[in-house]
N, C-alpha and C positions, 0 to 999 in steps of 0.2 A: 392533482396535479399542479405543480409550478410552472404556470404559463409564462413566466419571465424567461425561464430557460429557453423556450421555443422563440421567443421574441429576440432574446440576444444572439443568438445563433443562426436565426433565419431558417429553421426548419420546422417542418411540422410532425407530430407524433405519427409514427407509422410509415414515414418517408424512408426511401432507400438509404439516405444518408443516416438517418436517426436509427435505424436498424443495422447499420453496419459497426461491427466491433471496434475495426480500425479507425472508422471515423470517431467514435467514441473515445478511444484512446489517444488519439491525436488531437482531440479538443477538451481535453482534462482542464479543470478549473485548478491553476497551481499557485494563484496570488490573491492577495486580498482584494485588491481592485475589481479584479473580475468577479470574484466571490459576492463583493456588494453589490453588483448588478444584479445578482440571481437571488440573494435574500437579504433582508433588513438587518444591517449591522449597525450600532451606534458607534461613536468615535472611540470610547474606550475598548470596546470589544475590537475594532480595526487594528488599535494600537497593540492590544494583547496578541492578537493572530499574528500581526508582524513580528513581535517579539518571538512568539513560538517557531516562526519560520526562519529565525535567525539559527536554528538547532536542529528543527525536526522539519520533515516533509510533509507537504500537501498535496493530494492530487484527488479530484472528485470528476467522476465521468457526468457528461451532462444528463445520462439517464439517472443516475443517483441522486443528483441535483434537483432533478424534477419530482423526486419523491419528498422532497424537504418542504416543511410548512415556511412559508416566507418570513413570517413575524414571530415565530415561536423559538427562542433560543433553547427550549425545553424539549424541542421534538427529537426523538429517538435517532432519524437518521440523520438529523444534523450534528447530533452529538457524537455520532460514530466516525463522522468524516471531517468535521470542523475542528483545528485544533484549539484547544484551551489552555489558559495560562497555568492551570493547576498541572499540566504535563511537565512544565519546565522544574516543578518542585520534585526531587529525588530525595526519598527518604534512606537512611543508612541501612535499612533491612532490604531495599529494594536490590534487585539482581538485574545486572545487564543481560543476561541470558537465562531468563528463568526457566526454559526446558532443559537446561544443560547441554544444549545441541553441540556446542564445541567440543565437549568431551566425547561426543558420540560421532565426531567427524574424522574419519581415518584419512580421508583425502578431501581435497577442496570441492564444494558443492554437494557433498555427500553427507547425509546423517543416517548413521546406523544405530538407532536406539533399540530397535527391537530384533530379536534374532531371524524372524521371518519375513523382514521387509526392509528396503532401504528407500530413503527420501533422496531424490535427485534435484536440486534447487538449481533449476535451468536458469534462472532470473533473479535477480534482486528488485524487480520494477513490479508494482501492482497497478491495476487500473484505478483503484481507489486505495488509499492509505488509510486503513482502520485506525481509530485512536487506540484500540486495545492491541494493537499487533504485538505478539511476542518476540518477532524478529526486526522490531524497530531499530535496534543498533546498527543493522545493514540496509533497512529500506532506503531505496534510492541511492545508495552508493554508487560509485562508478559502476556502470554494469556493462562492460564489454561483452560481446558474444562470447559463448562458451566455445575455446579453440579446441582443434583436435586433440591435443595433448590431454588437456582437463576431461574432455569426453571419454578418451579412452582410458584414462585412469577410472574416472566413474564407473564406466561399464565393466573394467577389468575387476573393480570393488564389488559390483553386483554379482560377477560370475563367481568369485570367492565366495560371497554370502550363499549364494545359490548351491554350490557344491559343498560348502563346508569345510573347505581347506584352502591353503594359500599357495598350491603349487602353480 
């Protein structure tokens, strides 16, 4: 475990704060300066992460950060959570929506790709933004609470899906 996390946040492993998901979410690491307190970052890496954060989101829970090797840029957990400048290079064959979810979205926040199930996107926020996310086009966008109208549309879509008709 990365002890720097516990020192930085002033908590102990297993403490009530540490075990509280709300505390974890509220203390996510979202900027390069805080990240540099947790893991060793060279000046070049700091600049590259800052460049990435101009267009991409980063959020890492303290728990997830505690799993990172402090001095190993090749640490798999670190690579999953910390932006890389390679992410800023978009190739012509890359798709913004690789799962084609937009096509299968009959109403806001619903993806109906398969006939026997419906995915309800209750939020666009994640505790940790994974670097391989297929929904990164939406990750961290403005994320107001689901209002009653959106919820009703989503539930109506689910009922239609369940019954097999649109009456």
